[in-house]
N, C-alpha and C positions, 0 to 999 in steps of 0.2 A: 504493500500500500504506500502511496506517496505520502510524504511527511509534511506537505504544505499545510494541511489542516491542523496537524499537531502543532506546527510552529505558530499558527494563528492563535491557538489556545494559549501557548506560552506567551506570545506577544500581549494578549489581552490581560493575562495575569500581571505582566510587567507594567503595562499601561496603567492599570488600575492604581498602582502605587507610584508610578513615575510621573504622572501628570502633576506638574509642579506649581500650578496656578496658571496656572498659566496667567528759486522758483522761476519757473519759466515765464514766458511772456503771457500777459493776461488775455483771456478770451471772453467774448460776449456771452450772455446767458443763452442766446439762441445757438451759438456755436457749441457751447458746452452740452446743451440738450441733444444736439445732433450727434455728438461724439460718444454718448453713452450707449453701450451695447448690453445685451442680455447675458446672463450667466451661460445659457445654452450656447450662444454664439461664441463665447470665449473658450469654453471647455473643449470645443472641437469634436471631431468624430471619435467614436468608440474604437479602441479602448483609450479613454482619456485618463489623465491623472485623477486620483480619487479624492483629493482634498483641495478645496478652493477657498480663497480668502474673501474677496468681494469684487463686485463689478465696479470699474472705475471709468475715468475720462481719459481721452487720449491727448498727447501733446505735452510740451513743456520740458524744462531742464531742472533736474534736481541737483542741488549743490550740497555736498556733505563735508563736514569738518572731520578730518581723519588724522591719525598719527603718521609721521613721515618715517617709514622704515623700509623703503623699497630695496629689493635686491634682485629678484628674478620673477618672471611670469611663468616659469616652467613648473607645471603642477606638481610633479613628484618631488621637486626640490624646494617648493615654497614653504616658508615658515614664518616670515615676518607678517604682522597683521595687515600691513598695507598691501602686500602681495596677495595674501589669501582673499582679502575683500574684493580685489579686482578679479582674481581667478574665478571666484564664485559667481560672478556676473557673466563671465565669458565662456566658461566650460561647465560640463555637467557630468554626473555620475550615473550609473545604472539605476540606483535607487537613492532616495534621501529620506530623512525623517521629517515629519511634520511637527508642529508645536505640541501636539498631543501624543507624540511618539508612535503614531501609526506610520506605516511605510507609504512613501509616495513613489509610484512607478514613474521614472523619468525616461531614461534611454532604454530601459527594459520595461516591458509591459506585464510580464508574469514570470514566475520562477517556482521551482519545486525541487525537492531533494529525494534521494533514494532512501531505502529503509534504514540504513545505518548512518545517514547524514554525512557520508563521505563524498558524495557527488551532488553538486548543486547546479541545476540547469537554468539558464536565463534566456528568455525569448525577447529579442530586440524589437524596438519600434521601427517600422518601415518608413522610408522616405525622409529620414533625418539627414540634413546636410551640414557639413563643416563649413566654416567661414569661406574657404577657398573653392567650395563647390562639390567636393567629393561626398558621395553618400556614405554614411556610417554603416559598416557591416561588422561581422564577427572578427574579421582580420584586424580591425582597429582595436577591438577590445583585447584580443590576444596580444597585440603589439604594446598596448598601454600597460598591461600587467607585467609582461616580460621586461619591458624597459624599467618599470618601477623597481623590480627585483635586481636587475643588472646595475642600476645606479645606487643600489642600497639606500633607497629613499627612506626617510624617517617613517613613512607609513608601512614599510615592509614588515616591521615587527608585529603590527596588528593583523597582518595577513600571513603570518609564519606557517599557518596550517595548509597553505596552498602548495600543492606539489606540481600541478600542471594546469594550464588553461588551454582548452581545446575548442577550435571552431568546428562545431558539428555540421553546420551549413551556414549560408550567408547571414542568417538571422537567428542563430542559436549558438550559445556558448556554454560549455560545461567546465566547471571548476572541480578538479580532482583534489581532495584533501588527504593529508597523511593521517588524520584522525577525524572522527565525527564531530561536527560543530553545529549545534542548534542556533548559535549566535551569528552564523555566517552572514545572513542578510544585514545584521547590525554592522558588521565590519564593512560590508560593501557600501552601506549608507553613510557611515561615519568617517571612513578614511578619506579625508578630503584631498589626499594626494592622488587618489584613483580617478581623477577626471579623465574621460575618454579622449584620446588624442588621435589625430589622423596618422595613418601609417605610411603615407606617401610623400612626406615632406622632410627636408633636412632638419633633424632634431635640434640643430643649433639655433633655429629660428624661434623655438619655444621660449627662450629666455627673454626675448624682446618683443615678440608678436603674440597676439591672441588668435588662435586658429580653431577654436572650439565650436560646439554646437549651441552655445548659450544665447540668451536674449540680447546681449550687447557685445561689442568688440571695441578694442582700444584704437583710437585715432591719434592720440597725442599722449606722450608721457614725459614729463620733466621731473626728474628725480628730486624729491624734497619740495616740489612746488605743486604740481597737479597731475592728475591722470584724467583724460577725457574719453568717455565711451559713448558711442552712438548705438541707436537701435538697430538690431539685426533684422533687415527687411524680409529675410527668408527663414525666420525662426519657425520651428515645427509646431509649436504650441499655438494653435489658432487663436487670434485675438490678443496675444501678449507679445511684447510688453506694452504698457501704456505710454511710458515716457519716450520722448524723442532722444534724450541725452541725459547722462549723469556725469557729474564732475566731482571727483574726489580732490578736495583742497587740503594740502598737508600743512599742519601747524604744529609747533614744537611742544605744546603742553595743553592739558585739559582746560585751563583757564582761558587761553587764547581762543580755543574752539568755542567755548561758551560765550565769550564776548563777541566773536564773529557771528554767532547765532543771533544774539540780541541786536546786533547792528544790521542784520539782514544780508551779510556777506555770504553766509550759508543758511540753509533752511533745515539742516539736520545735524545734530551733534551726537556722534557715536560714542558710547560709553561715557555718559555724563556723570560727574561726581554726585554722590547721594546728598552731600551737604548743600548742593545748589538746587535741589528739587523744589523746595518750598518757594524760593525766590522766583524761579522760572514759572511755576504754576500760578503765581500771583499776577503774572503779566497776561493781559487779555488775549494776545495774539499767539500764545505758545502753549504747548502741552508736553507732558512727560509720560512715557510708557515704561512701566516697571514689571518685571517678571521674576518670581523666585526661581532658583535653579540649582542644579548640582555642579555648577561651576565653582571653582575654589581658587584661592591664592594660598601660597605656602612658602616655606623656607627649606631649601634643599641643601644637604650637607654631603660632600664627597667622602664616602666612607673609606676611601683608600688614602686619604690625606690627613696627617695629624692636625689637630687633636680629634678629628671626627672619625678616625679609624677605631677609636675606643668607644664601644657601645655605652659605657657608663657616662661618658661625656655627653653623648647624644641624649641619653635618658635624663641627665641633669638639665639640659636645655628644654627637654619636654616638660620637666617638673616646674620650670619657671614660665611656662606658656600659660598666660591668663586668658583663656578663651572668651570668657564673658566680657572682659575689658576690651579685648580686640574687637569683638562684635559691636560693642557700644561705640568705640572710637572710630572704627572703619565703616560700619554699616548702620549706625544709629540704633543698634540692637535689633535690626530687622533681618539679619542673616540667620542661618541655622548652624548650631555648634557642630563641628566636625571632630573626628577622633584619629587624626593622622593617617587616614586612608581615604580613598576617593569615593566610597560608597556612603550615600547620605542616609539619615534615619528614616526617610520616607520611602526608601527602596525596600522591596520585600526580602532582599538578601542581606540586609543590615543585621549585624550581630549586636544586640543591645547589651549583652553580657560582657563584651570586650570593650574596656574603657581605659583611656590613659589616666594618669593620676591627676587629681585636682591641683591647682596652683599651690606649690609648697616650696618656698625658699629653703626651708630646713632640709627637705628631702634632697634638693639640688646640692646643697653643701655637703651632705653625707655622701652622695654619689661621687662628687668631685674628689673628696678625700680618698675614697676607695680607688679612684682612678689615678691617684698620685698628684693631685692638685689641691693640697690643703689650704693654700692661700688664694684659691679661686683661679680663674682662667681668663685670658684675653682672646677674643675672636673678632674677625672682621666680617661684617655682613654687607654685601653689595646690593643696592636697590636703585630704584628710579621712580620718577613719575611716569606712569604708563596708562594707556587706555585699557580698560578691561578689569582693572583691579586697583585697590588702594594700597599698593605695595609699600610706598614710603611711609604711610601712616602705620601700617602693620610693623614695619621695621622699627619705627619710633617707639611703639608700645613694647615690643620685645626688649629693646634696650632699657627702657625705664623699669620694667618689671623684673628683668633678669638680674639687675644690679644687686637686689636684696639676697640673691642666692649665690653671690660670688662670681657671677658671669658678667664680665665687662665687655660690652659690644661696641665696637667702633663701626659706625655706619658710614659707608662710602656711597654717596649719591652720584650715579653715573648718568650721562646724557641719554634721554629717551630714544633719540634717533639711532644710536649705535648699540643700545643695550643688548639686543639679541645676538649681535655679532661678536661683541667684545666681552660680555659678562656671562650670559646664559650658556651653560655647559662648558665654561672656561674657568671661572673662578671657583674656589672650593666651597664657598657658602654664599648663596644668593637667594633673593626672592623671585618668585615666578607665579604664573597662574595658568589654569587650564579651563577650557570650556566644558560644559556638561556632557557626559557620555554615559552609556550603559556600563555596568561593572566590567564586562569583558573588555570593552574598548578602552575604558579609563585605565585599567591595569595593564593591558597589552602595550599601550603607547608609553606609559611613564614608569612602569615597575618591572615588566618582563625584561630579563637580562638581555634578550636578543634585540631589543629595541634600541636604535641609535639615539633615541630621546630619553633614555633612562637617565634621569638627572643626577642621581647620587652615586653612580658606578656601583650600584648595589647588586650583588649576585647571590642568590639563594636558590639552590636547586629545588628545594621543597616548594618555594613560592612559585617558581616556573611550572612545576608539576601540577600544582593546584589550579593555576590559571588555565592550563591546557585541559585538565580534567573537567572543569566546570563547563567547558564548551560542548562536551558530549553528553551532558546530563539533561534529560528531558524533564524530569520531575523537579518541581520547585524545592521540595524538601531535601533532595540530594544536593542541589546547588547551594542551598542555605548552609548545609553542613560544610561543604567545601569552602565557600567564601567565608564562613564563620571562622574556620581555622586560619585562613589566610589573613583575616583582619587581626586576629590575635598575634600573629607573627609580626606584622607590620607595626603594630602598636608597641610590641616589645623591643624590636630592633631599631625603630625610629630612623629610617633613612631620610624621611621628610617630616617636617612639622606642618600639618594641615589643620588650622584652627577653626575654620568656619567656611560654610558654603554661602556664596554671595548672591547678590541680586544683579540682574541685567537691566541697565537703565539707559534709555536714550531720550534725548530732548529734541523737540522739533517745532517748527512753525505749525500752526493749526491747520494749514492747507495740505500738509503732507499726510497721505493716507496709504494704508497697506504696508506700513513698515513698523508695526508694533514690535516691541521686544519679545523675544522668544526664549524659552528655557535653555536651549542649547547655545544661545548667544550669537548664532549665525543670522544673517539677514540677506534677503533675496529681492533685488530691485525689480525683478520681473513682475512683482505684484504691486509695486508702488505707483501712485498717481497723485496728481495735484488738483485739489478742489479749490481752484482759484475763483 
């Protein structure tokens, strides 16, 4: 029996607990009325995507205030937020997640697995064209995943179960796995490096051009200044996108983006600070969209570098982590307390019995003395102002609260524009953040030792074994046991301090529609429109 029905049941169980709460030139009223279309007209012919936002108006330019972190538009190698935000508008995956964590068929229209979940077959959408005119077929999907593995993309760790990708025919692709995985559609949907690429062009072009199937394509890119994208006139999704143009305007810090929003230079502020919400909401022409999430910020410690190679030191740092104070200082108390692993309390796989210690300077001092540091210890923590998380505020609280436990933290604030190149995965202790993911995806990308984005250089064979085991477990109770043990290990060994799950906050002009904040923190301009 095919397992697609079984996976739908598993997905529904996860969805029940994972739902997290979820300008251009003016036009006349007559023109606006003429440009409104019906939902039926936008959804297009069957099989259509299963989730739809709202019907909008056509035309206009959306200007978004973004962080300046550009390095490459090549999907398997993208990691800076500026790159990923552009890539998401110009390329597409086989599947994607909706805000309610259901699956959205994008370049695949259906999929199913064999009995032991070691073969997953995807049926591709017909008539989809890449930007340069080539029709997307199975050969492009095979090329995309083969290249992703050849380049050792950061996304490869989340797809480590893939043994082979086979073109069954022009519109059918089979993924052969080395072990059964009920989570495989999650991986396909969440590994944003797996955007489908055309197989007939020089791959060197991917770094500077956008050649995808998406609703927009780049027409101009000035590093550190702006990226301009135009509407794809041959986009496969009938009726979308609404906008004629989107412009990402890069600014050095969140405050400059906020001021640009108020001044009308931009009409969307990505990742707005929580402290500015009340002020912006008080202005009649603006609105704020907030979503709870499983996104988190954290402090990573390289466990191969002294003093972080000593578990007792890491446990001492854990003991001076005041999670309630961090929540108040960084998220006005509106976040959800975390336990040094990426599985949130509202996930059905959360182990409520596994808990880090409460804030205790006395415990920290005792652990440091056992570690050979009776007079305390000095560490350097690298951080920055960054879109997506209050990392500097987090670092500041850590410094203040750790002092009582004999841990003296020297905060080094680094430039936002170069942080991900010069600090992340480079320095031995730094702050970082991740967008929300399902347990398998969150652990595979940041904890599994095979991942090139494993931030702490932490290798534990038992942890790797548990992550892989959970993929093959259909029953929720079995996965709960597996993930429960895994959470206990991560809390005990403390490769990362994860204090709180945060909010996704975006501020915008009241005319901006279809770009509400989503739990996963991604945003898709295909749905955006301007109600001028």
